[in-house]
N, C-alpha and C positions, 0 to 999 in steps of 0.2 A: 503494499500499499504506499510505504514512503517512497518507493521509486517511482510510482506513478504520479504521486503528488509533486515531485520534484519535476517530472516533465510536464505535468499540467502548469505548474508555476512557470516553467521556462517557455512554454508556448503562449501564456498570457503576457508575459514580458515582450516576447518577439512581436506579438500581435499589437501590442500597445506601442511599441517602437515603430512598427510599420506604419499604423494609422497617424501617429503623430508626425512622423517624417513626411508622409504623403500630403497630409494637410499642411504642413508648413511650406512645403515645396510648391503646392499648388496656390495656396493663398498670398504666397509672397511674389508670385510671378507677374511681372509687369504685364500691363494691357491684357489681362486675363478676360475670357468671355463670361457671360452670365453662368452658362452651363458649368464652366471650370470653377466659379465661385460656389455655386452649388454643390458640386462634387467635393471640393474642399471641406465644406461645412459638414457634408456627410461623414467625411473622414473623422472630423473633430467629434461627431457624436459617437462614432464606433470606437474612438480612443478612450472616451469617456466610459462607454459600456465595459470595455476591456479592464479599465482600472478598477471599475466596480467589483469585477470578478476576482481581483487581487485579494479580496476580503476571505473568499472561500479558500485560499491557499494557506492561510493561518491555522495553526494546530487547533483542532476542536470546532472549527467553524463549518466544515464540510457536513452539515446536518440539515435536516428537513426544513426547519423554520427559516434557516437562511437561504436555502435553496429555493423555497416559496417566494421569498422577496425578490431574489434575482431573477426568478422566472417571470414575476410581474413586471419587473423593470426592462428585462429583456424584450418583453412584447411590444414595448414602444419603438423597437427597432423596426417595426413593420413601415413605420413612417417613412424610414429612408428608402425602403424599396419603392414606396408609391411615389416619393418625390423624384427619384432618380429616373423612374420609368416615364412619368408624365412629362418631366422636363425634356426628355428626348422626343417624344411624339408631340408634345404640345408646348413648346418653348414659351416660358413665362407663366406656366400655369400656377405654380407655386406663390402663395402669398400667406398672410398670417392667418386669415379667416380659413382658409381651406386646410391649412396644416393644424389648426386648433380642431376643425371637425373630424379630421382623420384621427387625431390623438384622443378626442374626448371620451370615446367608450372604453378605451384602455386605461385612462385616468380614473375613470368613474369605478372601474373594478378594482384598481389598485386602492383607491380610497376605501370601498366597501370592505376590502380584506382587513383593514385595519380598524374600521368603524365597527363591525360585527364579528369579533372573535369567534363566537359560537358558530358562525356559519363560514368559516373559513374554507372548509373542504368543498362547500357548495359554490363559492366564489371562484375557486381554482378550476372547478369543473366548467361553470359558465366561461371563465375567461379562456380556457382551453379550446371550446367550441367557437368562440369569438375568433380566436387566433386561426383556427382551421378555416372558417367561413372567409374570413378576410384574405387569407393567404390564396385561397382558390379563386376568390373574386379579383384579386391582383393578376393571378395567372390567366384568367379567361380574357379580362380586360386587356391585359398586357400582349396576349397572342393575337387579339382581334386588332388592337389598335396599332402593334407593331407591323403586322402583316400589311395593313392598309398604308401605313407610312412607308414601307419598302417598296410598295408598288407604285405609290406616288413618285417617289425618288427616281425609280428606274423608267418611268414614264416621261419624266420631265427634264432629266439631266443626262449628260453624256460622262461627266466627271462625278463620280460619287465616293472618292476616296475619303473625305472627311465628313460625309453625311450619311454614308451607309450604315446600317444598324443590323445587318443580319446576324452578327455576332451575339446580339441580345438573346437569341434563341438558346445559345450555350449557357449563358447566365440564368436563363429560366431553369434548366436542367440543374445546375449548381443550387440555385434556390429551392427547389423542390427537395433535393436530396437533403440539403442543409436543414430546411424546416423540419422535414420529418426526423431526422436525427436529433435535432434539438428537442423536438416534442418527447421523443423517446428517452433522451438523457433527463429531461425534466421529471420524469415518472421512475425511471431506474436508478438515477442518482450514483452513477458510476464515473469516477474520474477518468477512466480510459475512454469511455464513451465521449465525455467532454473533450479529450484530447483530439478524437476524431473530428468533433464538431468544430474545432478550431483550426484544423488543417483544411477542411473543406471550405470554411469561411474565408480564410485568407486566400485560398485558390481561387474563389469566386472573384473577391475583390481586387486580386492582381490581374484577373482577365478583364474585369472592369477598368483598371487603371491603363492597361495596355492598349485596349481598343477605343476607350472614350476620351482619353487625355487630349487630343487633338481634335475631338468631334465638335462639329459646328451644325447644330440642330437647326432645321429649316422650319419655317412656318408654312404649313399646307395651305394653299390658296383654294378658297371656294370654288366650285365648278360655276363657270360662267354660263349665264342664260342664253339659250338659243331658241330661235324662233323654229316653228315647224311641227307638224304632228309627229308624234313618237310611232304611230302606227305604220307610217309610210317609210320605205327605205331611204336612208339619207342618201344625199346627193353631194359629193365632195368635188366642188368645181376646180380645186388645186390638184386633184389627182393626176400625177404624172409630171405636173409643173414642180411640185415639191422634190421629187425624185431628181428631176434634171437640174434644178437650181443647186440642189446640195452636192451634185456631181460635178457640174460645170465650174461652179465657184470654189469647189473643194472645201465646202464648210466643214466638213468632218474632221478637217486638221486642226480646227479651233479646239483646244484642249477643254475650254469651258463652255461649249456650245449647249445652248437649252433649247427645249422644245419651244418655248416662247420666242426665242430669236428666229427659229425656222418659220413660226407661225406669222410673225410680223414680216418677214422677208416675202411670203407669198400672199400676204394680204388676208389672213383668216385669224380667227381666235384659238386660243389654247385648248378649248373644249373640243371643237371640230377636230383640231390636229390630233389629239389624245385619242378620240373616237376612231380616227382614221388608222392609226397605228393598231389599235386593239381589233378592230372589226374587219379591217381590209388587209393590212400587212400581217397582222397577228403576230406582232413583234413588239418588244418594248423599245422606246426610243433609244434607251442605253445600248441595247443588244444591236440594234439596227446601225447605229453610228459607229460602235466598235467593230462590227463586220466590214463596213466600208473602208475604215481605216486599215484593216488587215488586207482585204482584197485589193485595194487601190493603190496602197503604199507598202505596208509591211513585207509582204510575199515577194513583190518584185523588187524591193530594194535588197532584201536579204539574198536573192538570186544574183542580182548583179553586182552586189558589193559585199562578197563574204568577208571581206576584212573589217566591216563595220561591227560594232559592238552591239549586243541586243538592247542595251540601254540608249544608244543613240538611234537604233532603228525604232523603239518605242517613241522616243522623243519626236522624231521626224514625223511618225504617223499619227500625232495628236494625243498620245497617252501621257497621262500625268504621273503615272507610277508603273514600275515593272510588275507589281502583283496584278494589276489590272490588265496589263499587256498579256502577261502569261495566262491568266484564266480565259481571257477572250480567245487568244490563240488556240490553247488546248480545246476549247469548246468547238472551234471551227474546224480544226485540222485533226483532232483526237490525239496529238502529240505534243509535247512540249516544244517551244522555240528552239532549244538547244537539239531535241531529237530530231525535229524537222530539218534543222541546218545539217546535221551529220548525214540524215537520209539524202539530201540533195547533193552532197559532197562525195558520196559513196559512189564508187566505180559502177558504171552499168553492166 
C-alpha cells in the first residue's frame, strides 16, 4: 500500500506541475487568442484540482469521508469539458451566466452533502447520476456539434490546418474512458485505480494541448436565404463557369482560398455554391481544391523535377502544410508522396 501511495503522490505532483506549467506558458503568451486564454484558464482549474488531491496522499487521509468530498469537488471539472468543447464549435460561447448555469446543479449537490449529513449517501447517489447524465449529454452534443463544425470547415475552406477539429473525436474517447474510470475509482477507493485515472487524464490533456494550442476556431456563418421552390430541381447558372475560372486562373494555388472567394468570383452566394459542391460535384470544397492542386501541379512537378523536395512541391501546389499534402496525396494515389516518387523513378 505504501508503494502505491508513493506512486499516487508522484503522479499528483507530475500532474500539478504539468497543468501549472501549461497554464503559465499559455497565459503569458503575447497576443494570445481568446481560445488560448480559455484553454490556459482550464489548465489553472485542473492544477487546483490536482493540488486538492494532494490531501489524500497524507497518512490516514485516504478514507471514505475525504474521498466523498474529493468526489464532489472533482465533479465540478465537467464545466471545463463543456467550456472547452463549446469554445471550439461556438467561439465566444463562454460567459459568467452560462458558466454559473453549468455549475449550479453540482454546487447545489455539494452544499446538500454538508447541510444534510443524514442524507449524504442519497446525495452521493443523486450526484453520481447527475454526472452520468451530464457526461452523456456532453458526448451527444459534442459529437453532433463537432460533426457539423467539421463539415462546415471542409465545405468552406481549402486550408484547414489551424481550424480542423477532427482530433476532438479522440479526446471524446479518452473522456469516456476517464469518466468511467473516475466513477469506478470513486466507489472502489483504490489508489492503484487512481493512478490509472491520472495517467489517462494526463494523456487526454496532452493530446488537447498538442492539437489545440494553435487552433483558431471560426464562427460558422448562418445559411444565406435563397429564393426559389425547394420542391423544384435547383438550377446553377455558374455550373461549368466555376470549374473553368478555378482552372484558368489557377485559384487552387491560393493556399487560403475559401468557398466565399470562389462564390464572389463567379457572382453567386455561398449557399448556392455549397449546394453545388454537395449535390452536383458530391465533393467537399476542401477535397476538390486539394485534388486540383495535386492533379494540376504536384504530380507534374514531381515528374519533371525529381530534384525538388516534397516540401517545395507542396508549397508550389498551394498546400500550407506537409501533413495536409501527404493526406491528400495518399487519398488520391493510394500511396504516400515518397512511395509514388520511388515508383516513378524505378526502372520500367
